[in-house]
C-alpha positions as CSV (number, residue, x, y, z in Angstrom):
1,M,-22.2,-24.2,-4.9
2,A,-24.8,-22.9,-2.5
3,A,-25.0,-24.6,0.8
4,A,-25.0,-21.5,3.0
5,R,-22.4,-21.1,5.8
6,F,-23.7,-21.3,9.3
7,F,-21.3,-22.1,12.1
8,S,-18.4,-20.4,13.7
9,S,-15.3,-21.9,15.1
10,S,-16.2,-21.0,18.7
11,V,-17.4,-23.8,21.0
12,G,-14.4,-26.1,20.8
13,Q,-14.1,-28.4,17.8
14,L,-17.9,-28.7,17.6
15,L,-18.4,-25.2,16.1
16,H,-16.6,-24.1,13.1
17,S,-18.6,-23.7,9.8
18,A,-21.5,-25.2,7.7
19,S,-25.2,-24.6,6.3
20,L,-28.4,-24.9,4.2
21,V,-29.9,-21.8,2.2
22,A,-32.5,-19.9,0.2
23,G,-36.1,-19.8,-1.2
24,N,-39.2,-18.4,-2.8
25,G,-42.6,-19.7,-4.0
26,G,-46.3,-19.3,-4.2
27,R,-49.1,-21.6,-3.0
28,N,-51.2,-24.2,-4.7
29,R,-54.2,-25.1,-2.5
30,G,-54.1,-28.7,-3.7
31,F,-50.4,-29.3,-2.8
32,F,-51.0,-31.2,0.5
33,R,-53.5,-33.9,1.2
34,P,-54.2,-34.4,4.9
35,S,-52.1,-37.2,6.5
36,S,-54.0,-40.1,7.9
37,V,-51.3,-40.8,10.4
38,I,-49.6,-37.9,12.3
39,C,-47.0,-38.8,14.8
40,P,-47.4,-36.8,18.0
41,G,-43.7,-36.9,18.8
42,R,-44.3,-35.6,22.4
43,E,-44.2,-38.7,24.6
44,P,-41.9,-38.2,27.5
45,A,-38.7,-40.3,27.4
46,S,-38.0,-42.8,30.0
47,Y,-34.5,-41.5,31.1
48,D,-33.7,-41.5,34.8
49,L,-33.8,-38.1,36.3
50,S,-31.8,-36.8,39.2
51,H,-33.1,-35.7,42.6
52,D,-35.8,-38.4,42.5
53,F,-38.1,-36.3,40.5
54,D,-41.4,-38.0,39.7
55,F,-42.3,-36.8,36.2
56,Q,-45.9,-37.9,36.3
57,E,-46.4,-36.2,39.6
58,G,-44.9,-33.0,38.1
59,L,-47.4,-33.1,35.2
60,T,-50.3,-33.6,37.7
61,S,-49.1,-30.6,39.8
62,V,-49.0,-28.3,36.7
63,Q,-52.4,-29.5,35.5
64,A,-53.8,-28.5,38.9
65,L,-52.4,-25.0,38.4
66,L,-54.3,-24.7,35.1
67,R,-57.5,-25.3,37.0
68,Q,-57.0,-22.8,39.8
69,H,-57.9,-19.5,38.1
70,P,-60.9,-18.6,36.0
71,K,-60.0,-19.6,32.4
72,S,-60.2,-16.0,31.1
73,S,-58.1,-14.5,33.9
74,R,-54.7,-12.8,33.4
75,G,-53.2,-15.3,35.8
76,M,-54.3,-18.3,33.7
77,M,-53.0,-16.6,30.5
78,T,-49.7,-15.9,32.2
79,T,-49.3,-19.5,33.3
80,V,-50.0,-20.7,29.7
81,D,-47.5,-18.2,28.4
82,H,-44.8,-19.5,30.8
83,L,-45.5,-23.1,29.7
84,K,-45.1,-22.1,26.1
85,R,-41.9,-20.1,26.7
86,L,-40.5,-23.1,28.7
87,C,-41.4,-25.5,25.8
88,I,-43.5,-27.7,28.1
89,D,-46.9,-26.7,26.8
90,H,-47.2,-29.8,24.7
91,Y,-48.1,-31.9,27.8
92,F,-51.1,-29.7,28.5
93,Q,-52.6,-29.0,25.1
94,Y,-56.2,-29.8,26.1
95,E,-56.1,-27.5,29.1
96,I,-54.3,-24.8,27.1
97,D,-56.9,-25.0,24.2
98,N,-59.6,-24.4,26.8
99,V,-57.8,-21.3,28.1
100,V,-57.1,-19.9,24.7
101,D,-60.8,-20.4,23.7
102,S,-61.7,-18.2,26.6
103,C,-59.1,-15.4,25.8
104,V,-61.7,-13.7,23.6
105,N,-63.1,-12.2,26.8
106,L,-59.9,-10.2,27.3
107,L,-59.2,-9.2,23.7
108,H,-61.0,-5.9,24.1
109,S,-59.6,-5.1,27.5
110,D,-58.3,-1.5,28.1
111,D,-55.2,-3.0,29.7
112,L,-52.3,-3.3,27.2
113,L,-51.0,-6.6,28.7
114,D,-54.3,-8.3,28.7
115,A,-55.2,-7.3,25.2
116,T,-51.9,-8.1,23.6
117,L,-51.3,-11.4,25.5
118,S,-54.7,-12.7,24.7
119,M,-54.3,-11.6,21.0
120,R,-51.0,-13.4,20.7
121,L,-52.2,-16.6,22.3
122,M,-55.2,-16.7,20.0
123,R,-53.2,-15.9,16.9
124,E,-50.7,-18.7,17.7
125,A,-53.7,-21.0,18.0
126,G,-54.9,-20.1,14.5
127,Y,-57.7,-17.6,15.4
128,C,-58.3,-14.8,12.9
129,V,-57.7,-11.7,15.1
130,S,-57.4,-8.2,13.7
131,A,-54.5,-6.2,15.1
132,D,-56.2,-2.9,14.1
133,E,-59.4,-3.8,15.9
134,I,-57.6,-4.8,19.1
135,L,-54.8,-2.2,19.3
136,Q,-56.5,0.9,17.9
137,K,-57.7,1.9,21.3
138,F,-54.1,2.3,22.4
139,T,-53.3,4.8,19.7
140,N,-54.0,8.5,19.1
141,G,-55.7,10.3,16.3
142,N,-52.6,10.0,14.1
143,G,-52.5,6.2,14.5
144,D,-49.4,6.4,16.8
145,F,-49.3,4.6,20.1
146,N,-50.2,6.8,23.1
147,L,-47.2,7.9,25.3
148,A,-49.3,6.9,28.3
149,N,-48.4,3.3,27.4
150,S,-44.7,3.9,27.5
151,K,-44.4,3.3,31.3
152,D,-46.2,-0.1,31.2
153,I,-43.2,-2.3,31.0
154,R,-45.1,-5.6,31.0
155,G,-47.5,-4.3,28.5
156,L,-44.7,-3.1,26.3
157,L,-43.0,-6.5,26.5
158,S,-46.2,-8.2,25.4
159,L,-46.7,-5.6,22.6
160,Q,-43.2,-6.3,21.4
161,D,-43.8,-10.0,21.4
162,M,-47.1,-9.6,19.5
163,S,-45.4,-7.4,16.9
164,H,-43.3,-10.3,15.6
165,L,-46.4,-12.3,14.6
166,N,-47.0,-9.7,11.9
167,M,-48.9,-10.8,8.8
168,G,-48.3,-7.5,7.0
169,E,-50.2,-5.2,9.3
170,A,-49.1,-1.6,9.4
171,L,-50.1,-1.1,13.1
172,L,-47.8,-4.0,14.2
173,Y,-44.8,-2.2,12.5
174,K,-45.6,0.8,14.7
175,A,-46.1,-1.5,17.7
176,K,-42.6,-3.0,17.2
177,D,-41.0,0.5,16.8
178,F,-42.8,2.0,19.8
179,S,-42.2,-0.9,22.2
180,S,-38.5,-1.3,21.1
181,R,-37.8,2.4,21.6
182,H,-39.3,2.7,25.1
183,L,-38.1,-0.7,26.3
184,S,-34.6,0.3,25.4
185,V,-34.9,3.4,27.5
186,A,-36.5,1.6,30.4
187,A,-33.8,-1.1,30.5
188,K,-31.4,1.7,31.7
189,Y,-33.2,2.3,35.0
190,L,-34.9,-1.1,35.8
191,E,-33.5,-3.3,38.5
192,P,-30.8,-5.7,37.1
193,N,-32.8,-8.9,36.7
194,H,-35.7,-7.1,35.0
195,A,-33.3,-5.1,32.8
196,S,-31.6,-8.2,31.7
197,Y,-34.9,-9.8,30.8
198,V,-35.9,-6.8,28.7
199,K,-32.6,-6.8,26.9
200,Q,-32.9,-10.5,26.2
201,S,-36.4,-9.9,24.8
202,L,-35.1,-7.2,22.5
203,D,-31.9,-9.0,21.4
204,H,-33.7,-12.3,20.8
205,P,-37.4,-11.4,20.1
206,Y,-40.2,-13.8,20.9
207,H,-41.5,-15.9,18.0
208,V,-38.6,-15.2,15.6
209,S,-36.0,-16.6,18.0
210,L,-35.4,-20.2,18.9
211,M,-37.8,-21.3,21.6
212,Q,-35.5,-24.0,23.0
213,Y,-32.8,-21.4,23.5
214,K,-35.0,-18.7,25.0
215,A,-36.5,-21.3,27.4
216,R,-33.4,-21.5,29.5
217,H,-33.2,-17.8,29.9
218,H,-36.9,-17.5,30.7
219,L,-36.5,-20.1,33.5
220,S,-33.6,-18.1,34.9
221,Y,-35.8,-15.0,34.9
222,L,-38.7,-16.9,36.6
223,Q,-36.3,-18.1,39.3
224,S,-35.3,-14.5,40.1
225,L,-38.9,-13.4,40.8
226,P,-40.1,-13.0,44.4
227,T,-43.1,-15.2,43.6
228,R,-42.2,-18.5,42.0
229,N,-44.0,-21.5,40.7
230,I,-41.9,-24.4,41.8
231,A,-44.0,-27.1,40.1
232,V,-43.5,-25.4,36.7
233,E,-39.8,-24.8,37.3
234,K,-39.1,-28.4,38.3
235,L,-41.0,-29.8,35.3
236,A,-39.1,-27.5,33.0
237,L,-35.8,-28.6,34.5
238,A,-36.7,-32.2,34.0
239,E,-37.6,-31.6,30.4
240,F,-34.3,-29.8,29.8
241,E,-32.4,-32.8,31.2
242,I,-34.4,-35.3,29.2
243,N,-33.8,-33.5,26.0
244,R,-30.1,-33.0,26.7
245,L,-29.6,-36.8,27.4
246,Q,-31.5,-37.7,24.3
247,H,-29.7,-35.3,22.0
248,Q,-26.3,-36.6,23.3
249,R,-27.3,-40.1,22.5
250,E,-28.5,-39.1,19.0
251,M,-25.2,-37.3,18.4
252,Q,-23.2,-40.3,19.3
253,E,-25.2,-42.5,16.9
254,V,-24.8,-39.9,14.1
255,K,-21.0,-39.7,14.8
256,R,-20.7,-43.5,14.6
257,W,-22.5,-43.6,11.3
258,W,-20.4,-40.8,9.8
259,M,-17.1,-42.4,10.9
260,K,-18.2,-45.8,9.5
261,L,-19.3,-44.1,6.2
262,G,-15.7,-42.8,5.6
263,L,-16.6,-40.0,3.2
264,A,-14.5,-37.5,5.1
265,Q,-11.4,-39.6,4.5
266,E,-12.3,-40.4,0.9
267,I,-13.1,-36.8,0.0
268,P,-10.7,-34.7,2.2
269,A,-11.6,-31.4,0.4
270,A,-15.2,-31.7,1.5
271,R,-16.5,-30.4,4.8
272,D,-16.4,-32.8,7.8
273,Q,-18.9,-31.2,10.2
274,V,-21.5,-33.9,11.0
275,L,-22.1,-32.8,14.6
276,K,-23.0,-29.3,13.4
277,W,-25.2,-30.7,10.7
278,Y,-27.1,-32.6,13.4
279,M,-28.0,-29.3,15.1
280,W,-30.4,-28.4,12.4
281,P,-32.7,-31.5,12.9
282,M,-32.1,-31.4,16.6
283,T,-33.6,-27.9,16.6
284,V,-36.1,-28.1,13.8
285,L,-37.9,-31.3,14.7
286,E,-39.0,-31.4,18.4
287,G,-40.5,-34.4,20.1
288,F,-39.1,-37.4,22.0
289,S,-40.6,-40.0,19.5
290,F,-38.9,-38.2,16.6
291,S,-35.5,-39.3,17.6
292,R,-35.0,-41.7,14.6
293,Y,-36.3,-39.0,12.2
294,R,-33.7,-36.5,13.5
295,I,-30.9,-39.0,13.0
296,E,-32.0,-39.9,9.4
297,I,-32.5,-36.2,8.5
298,T,-29.0,-35.5,9.7
299,K,-27.7,-38.1,7.2
300,I,-29.6,-36.4,4.3
301,I,-28.2,-33.0,5.4
302,S,-24.7,-34.5,5.5
303,L,-24.9,-35.8,2.0
304,I,-26.3,-32.6,0.7
305,Y,-23.2,-30.8,2.0
306,I,-20.9,-33.5,0.5
307,V,-22.7,-33.2,-2.9
308,D,-22.5,-29.4,-2.7
309,D,-18.7,-29.6,-2.1
310,I,-18.2,-32.1,-4.9
311,F,-19.9,-29.7,-7.3
312,D,-18.2,-26.7,-5.9
313,I,-14.6,-27.6,-5.3
314,V,-13.8,-31.3,-6.2
315,A,-15.1,-32.5,-9.5
316,T,-14.5,-31.5,-13.1
317,Q,-17.3,-30.5,-15.4
318,E,-17.1,-33.9,-17.2
319,E,-17.3,-35.8,-13.9
320,L,-20.3,-33.7,-12.8
321,A,-22.2,-34.4,-16.0
322,L,-21.7,-38.2,-15.3
323,F,-22.8,-37.7,-11.7
324,N,-25.9,-35.8,-12.8
325,E,-26.9,-38.5,-15.2
326,A,-26.3,-41.2,-12.7
327,I,-28.6,-39.6,-10.1
328,K,-31.4,-39.5,-12.7
329,R,-31.0,-43.2,-13.5
330,W,-31.1,-44.1,-9.8
331,D,-29.4,-47.5,-10.2
332,L,-26.4,-48.8,-8.3
333,V,-25.1,-50.4,-11.5
334,V,-24.2,-46.9,-12.9
335,A,-22.3,-46.0,-9.7
336,D,-19.3,-48.2,-10.8
337,S,-18.8,-46.0,-13.9
338,L,-18.2,-42.9,-11.7
339,P,-14.9,-41.8,-10.1
340,S,-14.3,-43.7,-6.9
341,Y,-15.1,-40.8,-4.6
342,M,-18.4,-40.2,-6.4
343,T,-19.2,-43.9,-6.3
344,S,-19.0,-43.9,-2.5
345,C,-21.1,-40.8,-2.2
346,Y,-23.7,-42.1,-4.7
347,K,-24.0,-45.4,-2.9
348,A,-24.5,-43.7,0.5
349,L,-27.1,-41.3,-1.0
350,Y,-28.9,-44.2,-2.7
351,T,-29.0,-46.4,0.4
352,I,-30.0,-43.8,2.9
353,T,-32.8,-42.4,0.7
354,N,-34.2,-45.8,0.1
355,D,-34.0,-46.6,3.8
356,I,-36.1,-43.5,4.5
357,A,-38.6,-44.5,1.8
358,D,-38.9,-48.0,3.4
359,M,-39.4,-46.4,6.8
360,S,-42.2,-44.3,5.4
361,R,-43.8,-47.3,3.8
362,R,-43.7,-49.3,7.0
363,E,-45.0,-46.6,9.2
364,H,-47.5,-44.8,6.9
365,G,-48.4,-47.3,4.1
366,S,-47.0,-45.5,1.1
367,N,-43.6,-45.6,-0.6
368,P,-42.4,-42.1,-1.6
369,I,-39.2,-43.2,-3.3
370,N,-40.2,-41.8,-6.7
371,H,-40.7,-38.3,-5.1
372,L,-37.4,-38.6,-3.2
373,K,-35.5,-39.6,-6.4
374,K,-37.0,-36.7,-8.2
375,G,-36.0,-34.4,-5.3
376,W,-32.3,-35.4,-5.6
377,A,-32.4,-35.0,-9.4
378,T,-33.8,-31.5,-9.0
379,L,-31.0,-30.6,-6.5
380,F,-28.4,-31.9,-9.0
381,D,-30.0,-29.9,-11.8
382,G,-29.8,-26.8,-9.7
383,F,-26.1,-27.3,-9.0
384,M,-25.6,-27.8,-12.8
385,I,-27.3,-24.5,-13.5
386,E,-25.0,-22.7,-11.0
387,G,-22.0,-24.3,-12.7
388,K,-23.2,-23.1,-16.0
389,W,-23.6,-19.6,-14.8
390,L,-20.1,-19.7,-13.3
391,S,-18.2,-21.4,-16.2
392,G,-19.9,-19.2,-18.8
393,N,-19.5,-15.9,-16.8
394,Q,-23.2,-15.5,-16.9
395,V,-24.9,-13.1,-14.5
396,P,-28.4,-14.3,-13.6
397,T,-31.2,-11.9,-12.6
398,R,-31.9,-11.7,-8.8
399,E,-35.2,-13.5,-9.4
400,D,-33.5,-16.4,-11.3
401,Y,-30.8,-16.6,-8.7
402,L,-33.2,-16.9,-5.8
403,T,-35.5,-19.3,-7.6
404,N,-32.6,-21.6,-8.2
405,G,-31.1,-20.9,-4.8
406,V,-34.2,-22.4,-3.2
407,V,-33.4,-25.7,-4.8
408,T,-29.6,-25.6,-4.3
409,S,-30.1,-24.7,-0.6
410,G,-31.0,-28.3,0.0
411,A,-33.9,-27.1,2.2
412,P,-36.7,-28.4,0.0
413,L,-35.1,-31.8,-0.2
414,V,-34.7,-32.0,3.6
415,F,-38.3,-30.9,4.1
416,L,-39.4,-33.4,1.4
417,H,-37.9,-36.3,3.4
418,L,-39.4,-35.0,6.6
419,F,-42.8,-34.5,4.9
420,F,-43.1,-38.2,4.2
421,M,-41.6,-39.3,7.5
422,L,-44.4,-37.4,9.2
423,G,-47.0,-39.4,7.2
424,H,-48.1,-36.8,4.7
425,D,-48.9,-37.7,1.1
426,L,-48.1,-35.8,-2.1
427,T,-49.8,-35.9,-5.5
428,E,-47.6,-36.3,-8.6
429,A,-49.1,-33.2,-10.1
430,D,-47.9,-31.1,-7.2
431,S,-44.4,-32.6,-6.9
432,N,-42.7,-29.7,-8.7
433,Y,-44.2,-27.1,-6.4
434,I,-42.3,-25.6,-3.4
435,P,-44.9,-24.1,-1.0
436,P,-44.3,-21.0,1.2
437,V,-44.1,-23.1,4.3
438,I,-40.8,-24.5,2.8
439,S,-39.6,-21.6,0.6
440,C,-40.0,-18.9,3.2
441,P,-37.6,-20.3,5.8
442,A,-35.2,-21.3,3.0
443,K,-35.2,-17.8,1.5
444,I,-34.8,-16.2,4.9
445,M,-31.6,-18.3,5.3
446,R,-30.3,-17.5,1.8
447,L,-30.8,-13.8,2.2
448,R,-29.3,-13.7,5.7
449,D,-26.3,-15.7,4.5
450,D,-25.8,-13.5,1.4
451,M,-25.7,-10.4,3.6
452,G,-22.2,-11.4,4.3
453,S,-22.2,-11.8,8.0
454,A,-20.3,-15.1,8.1
455,M,-16.8,-13.9,7.4
456,D,-15.0,-16.9,8.8
457,E,-16.2,-19.5,6.3
458,A,-13.2,-21.5,5.2
459,Q,-14.6,-23.2,2.2
460,E,-12.8,-22.3,-1.0
461,G,-15.6,-22.8,-3.5
462,L,-17.2,-20.0,-5.5
463,D,-20.8,-19.0,-4.9
464,G,-23.2,-16.4,-6.1
465,S,-24.6,-13.7,-3.8
466,Y,-27.9,-11.9,-3.9
467,K,-26.2,-8.9,-2.4
468,E,-23.7,-8.7,-5.3
469,L,-26.5,-9.0,-7.8
470,Y,-28.5,-6.3,-6.1
471,L,-25.6,-3.9,-6.1
472,R,-24.9,-4.6,-9.8
473,E,-28.4,-3.5,-10.6
474,N,-28.5,-0.7,-7.9
475,P,-25.0,0.5,-7.4
476,H,-26.1,3.3,-5.0
477,G,-28.7,1.2,-3.2
478,D,-28.6,-0.1,0.4
479,A,-28.4,-3.8,-0.2
480,D,-28.6,-4.8,3.5
481,E,-31.7,-2.7,4.2
482,H,-33.3,-4.1,1.1
483,M,-32.5,-7.7,2.1
484,L,-33.8,-7.2,5.7
485,E,-37.0,-5.9,4.2
486,M,-37.2,-9.0,2.1
487,I,-36.6,-11.2,5.2
488,Q,-39.4,-9.4,7.0
489,G,-41.7,-10.0,4.1
490,E,-40.9,-13.8,4.1
491,W,-41.6,-13.9,7.9
492,E,-45.0,-12.3,7.3
493,K,-45.8,-14.8,4.6
494,L,-44.7,-17.6,6.8
495,N,-46.9,-16.3,9.6
496,R,-49.9,-16.2,7.3
497,E,-49.2,-19.8,6.3
498,C,-48.6,-21.2,9.8
499,F,-51.2,-19.4,11.9
500,S,-54.3,-19.9,9.8
501,R,-56.6,-22.8,10.8
502,T,-58.2,-22.8,7.3
503,K,-55.1,-22.8,5.1
504,S,-52.9,-25.7,6.0
505,S,-53.6,-29.4,6.1
506,L,-50.1,-30.0,7.4
507,S,-49.4,-31.5,10.8
508,P,-48.4,-29.2,13.7
509,S,-45.0,-31.0,13.7
510,F,-44.3,-30.0,10.1
511,V,-45.5,-26.4,10.7
512,G,-43.4,-26.2,13.8
513,A,-40.4,-27.5,11.8
514,S,-40.8,-24.8,9.3
515,L,-40.9,-22.1,12.0
516,N,-38.0,-23.6,13.9
517,F,-35.9,-23.7,10.7
518,A,-36.5,-19.9,10.2
519,R,-35.8,-19.2,13.8
520,M,-32.5,-21.1,13.7
521,V,-31.1,-18.8,11.1
522,D,-30.4,-15.9,13.5
523,V,-28.7,-18.3,15.9
524,M,-26.5,-19.5,13.0
525,Y,-25.8,-16.0,11.6
526,G,-25.9,-13.8,14.7
527,Y,-22.3,-12.8,14.5
528,N,-20.9,-10.2,16.9
529,N,-18.1,-7.7,16.2
530,E,-15.5,-10.3,16.9
531,Q,-17.0,-12.6,14.3
532,R,-18.2,-15.1,16.9
533,L,-21.7,-16.5,17.4
534,P,-22.5,-16.0,21.1
535,A,-26.1,-17.2,20.8
536,L,-24.9,-20.4,19.1
537,E,-22.2,-21.0,21.6
538,D,-24.6,-20.4,24.5
539,Y,-27.2,-22.6,22.8
540,T,-24.8,-25.5,22.2
541,R,-23.6,-25.5,25.9
542,M,-27.2,-25.5,27.1
543,L,-28.6,-28.3,24.9
544,L,-25.6,-30.5,24.1
545,L,-22.6,-30.3,26.4
């Protein structure tokens, strides 16, 4: 029915087609209660590293760097920015917090780089910083950016980066347009390494792109500079290697589980892409101590795809009605009344969900099984609604389609499991609500998928499309432009949710998972003219192979 398509057939057998999808929703301030136990997830793994690199010594060396400059200096801010871009900032959060607290001293600088970099670091840390107040001095009487800024390449790059943390501010729209236009021109005459970096920044913008992917490119850029920071580079390389080894081990465990489960053989019409499904939790949930969570979330994602295919291309309407009723009863006894292929799927789903509930109970003291059961039942109901639309030749409104599409994407169910794994609690009264921190990334995915970029999806099932519904209502409209504007709106809403110190009681790990989910969409849907996914191919080689 609706699991969006997100892989191409490029990097060997590993890459050839899959997904999650859509979303929308408001916010109830009482939805989340603060967790009493939040896993940090950032402890370094104990893998052996090559070249006799002493990891602790590397950490100490970089810590020393963070104490060399005055906290409010550009040099200190630049060092912090490099650490964030290389995805090793989590080791130095105390030092970085101190630096960011001092950034206010440069917010009102007349230098474009100083003002925009300090503004971005502070916004990422949850400070309320006005774009109009900080950037107005760089504009003319018409509110447009002064041409005098067009030659400041570092300032333009920083302005471009800041523009993607937009929360609906008109001046940041202008900042994005101005910086993009002049950087594109500048890239034609800059020296090759610098030009390549500018092009990378434009093709894969900061904040909305996957940080783990950009980290490798940023390291290559740093290594090309005449002045290098060897301590930072070595630590980043060690981190990359640790992550690669851990991800490979996780992949092997997931593969063994999938082969032993046997659903690919029992339901041959369903997708068999477990290694690609693993890439979502691998990317979304960062942290060495979250290894077990990534593996368990991969299992949930795998079963969502199998259920999706059962509804879409395998089962009859009568069988689906039995399947839907069985999931509501949540009892292994009823599994034996289902067709054999459904029985196997049901038992796997039941067992894995209960295992995750038991894990949550052991680690955090509460058993979320009732919420998880309800989550599965909601997913099944969503699939039944889609089937009703299809079998009855009914055309839903765009709003109804997206509302149901949030559910059938499977994203809320995945995030629900992760929510409890990370030690959060949920009240019964709020269990029907899908907050923006979940609905926004899901909707970004659904809209991006429905724009029709994934032309090589081999699945034969029938799905609805927001683009088709829009063109039914607006036959002369520009559907792609409209959907891109909607995606931008969801990013702005997500930014407001994630970068406010006062709004969210969620752990940084959960907020980071939401942002990474949204960032992963363009990696999965960034098709070129040859219908290949170059970013995904590059990313897979970097992180897995």
